[in-house]
N, C-alpha and C positions, 0 to 999 in steps of 0.2 A: 142762839140760832137753831141748834139741834137739841130737841128735848125728848129724851127717852130713846129706846132702841128702835131701829128701823124695822119695818115689816120685811119679810123675805123678798117680795117682788120689788119693793123700792130699793132695797140693798143691792139686788141683782142688777137693776138698771143703772144705779150709781156706779157700781164697779165697772160695768161695761163702758159707760160714757167717759168716766174719768181716766180710763186706760186707753181711750181713743179707738175702741173697737166698734164704734157705731157705723163707720164706713162712709161718712159724709165726705164728699169731695166736690168743692165748688170750683167751677171752671169759668174764669173771666177771660176777656179777649187775649191778654198776653200769655196766659197759661194754655189757651187753646193753640197758640202758635207753637209753644213748647211741645205739646202733645202731638201736633201734626209733624213737627220735625223728628220726633222720636219714632213716629210711625214710618217716616221715610227711611230712617236708619234700618228699621226692621225689614222693609221691603227692598232695600238696595241690594243689588247683586255684587257690588264692590264693597270691600271692608271700609268702614268709616270711623273716624275719631271725632266725637262730639263732646264738647266741654260745656257744662252748665255752671254758671256762676251768678251770684246775687247775694243780697244781704241775708243774714240769719233770719229765718222765719218767712222767707219768700215762697215757701211751698215746694222747694226743690226735692226734698226727701219724699214728700207725698207723691209728686209727679213720677219719681223713679219707682216708687212702690207700685203705683198703678201700672206703669210700663212693664215692670217685672211680672206682675200677675197676668197681664194681658198676653205676654209672649213667654210664659213660664217654661214651655218646652224648648225654647231656644236661648234663654237667658241664664247666665251664671251671675248671681249677685254676690260680689266679694265682700265678706265681712272680715275685717282685719282680725287676726288671731291675737287677742289681747294678752299681753304679758310675754308673748313669744319674742325672742330676740333673733335678729339677723336672718329673718325669713325672706326669701326672694318672692317675686310676684307669683310665680308658679305655685310656690308653697302656700301662699295666702289663698289662692284660688282652690287648691286641693283641700285645704282645711275647711273652706266654705262648703265644698261638696260633701266632704266626709269629716265632720267635726270631731268624731271620736277616734279617727285613725291616727296612729303614731308612725305610720310608714313614711320614709323619706320621700319627698316630692321630686319626681323626675320628669323632665320636660317631655321625653318620649312617651311616658305613661299618660301624662295629661293630654297630649295631642291625640293619642289613640282613643282615649276616653271621650274627648270632645267630638271626634269624628263619629264614633259609634252612637253618641247621644244626640247628634245634630245640634249641639249647643255652640253657637258662633257669636253671641253677643255678650260681652263682659261689662257688667255695670259696677262701678266703684263710686260709692257715695262718700263725700268728705275724704278725698284722697290724702289730705294733709294728715289725717289720723295715721295712715301707714308711714308717712314720712317722719312724723313726730315720734311714734312709738318704736319704729324699727330702723330708722336712719337709712332708708333706701337711697335717698338723694338722687343723683344723676343715674344710678343703676335702674331706677324705676323707668326713666325715659327709654333707656336701652332695651329693657324687656318689653315695654309697650310697643316700641318701634319694631322689635323682632317679631312679635306676635301679630301686629297689625299690618306692617308694610312688607317685611321680608317674606313671610309665609303666605300672605294674601288670603288669610283665613278668618281672622277675627275682627269684628267691629268693637269699638270701645265707647261707652258712655260714662263720662267721668264728671263728678261735681267737685268744686272747690270754692271756698270763700276768699281765698288768697290770690290776688292778682299776680303776685311774684311767682307763685308756683306755675301759673299758666305761661308767663313769658320766659321763665328760666328753665323749666323742666319739660313742658309739654309742647309748646309751639315754637321753641327756639330753633330747632333743626329741621329744615325742609318743609316748614308749614304743614305739619302732620295732619291738622284737622281744623274744625271750625268751632267758634265760641258763640254761645247764646247767653245773653244777659236776661235773667229772669226777674221781672218786676212784680213782686208779690204784694204791692200796696193796694189796698182796697179804699177807695175814696169814701167820704162821708155820705155821698149820694147813693152809694151801693150798700151801705150798712143795713138799712131796713130790708132790702131784698135778700141779703144773706141771712138775716135773722129769720125771715119767713121761710126761706128754703130749708134752713137747718131744722126748724121746728116741724115743718111738713115731713121732712125725711125721717126724723127721729120718732114722731108720732106714728108714722107708718111702721117703722121697724119695731117699736116697743108696744104697739097697740094702745097708745095713750091718746088723750084728747086735750092736750095742754094748749093754751092760747099763747101765741107768741107775743111778748111784751113790746110796747113802743118805748124805745129808750133814747135818751139824748146822746149826742156824740161825746159829751163830757165823760160818760161812762167808759168810752173806748179811748180815753186819754189822748184825743187829738183829732184833727180833721181827716187824717188817713192813718192806716195802720197796716201791718203785714197780715196776710191771710192766716198764718199760723197763730198769731197773737189773737186775732179776732175769733177764730174757732176755739181757742183756749178759753176765752171769756164766755163764749156761747155754751160750751160744755158745762161750765160752772153755773151759768144762769139756768140752763135746762135742768140741771140737778137740783137747783133751788126750787124750780117749778114742781119737779117730782116730789121733793121733800115736803112741800106745803100743800100739795093737791089733796082734796079737791078745791080748797079755798084759793082765792087769788092772792098773789104775793106782790106787794108794792115795792118794786125794784128801785124806783126813784127815791122814795123815802129811805129805803134801806141804804142806798148809796150815799145819800146826804148825811145820814146819821153816822155811818161807818167812816166817812171821809172827813169828819170834823177835825181830826188830827192832821194838821197841815204838813206834818213831817212824813206822812204816808202817801206815796204816789198812787195813782189809780191802778197801775199794774201790780204794785205791791199789795194793794188792797185785795185784788182778786186772787192773788197767790195765798193770802192769809185765809180768805174764805174757802178756797179750794182745799187747803190743808185740813181745815175743820171737816169739810165734807169727806175727804179721804179717810180721816180718822174714824168717821162714823161708818163709812162703807166697808172698810177692811178690818173692822174689829167686831 
């Protein structure tokens, strides 16, 4: 599939697209509702606790990334301190603000910092990571409740894929907040539109003139798929377009030939193709 060394420009585009730095963000009706709800959190004068949940690949992380960038002067996005043991919530937040700091995390210090910086919205994506790695358990609920309710200062936007965490740790006591189900499925009727939007966006960003292919839903392994999986495949297809430009690339024939092995599912096929593209892009 890849013959010879890539030109500098093609390699640069492949690296950017395969690492998801293209910036494409497709908004379908259910995601618009999520974005509108998050905007309400930002505009609320009262602290709020909002919990996003949905299947893996539903686009929750992308939505939180967009929200964080939009309100970057007010948002603290918590990135769990990997490998650290027995850190409380304040410590995780402080580590996210100052990754290189080895200073002990004190609540008073954090509250003063937050007051001076006007940061009042705490975003935690995949909160189960903190539970799994650091064993916070019910202490996490107590800390969130303290910062959210008792001090009347902080709003929380939290995501989790585990329903048990919501019912056991987050909404168990006093109905602390609201839950939003994120439906990230894109129907087969929408696939062509997403393809066109993705190619239009990337052609504009990378100053290319690639033609969006017309693809059967078989290539997307089903009548509907999650937005993250769809974008994953479109990134791969766009890179194939870049790789073979200026000639046209026959995706349907390629897919039929590559999928002759019945033991290989469609998503596994695209992972295999993407791996080869990554090897070419990053070497």
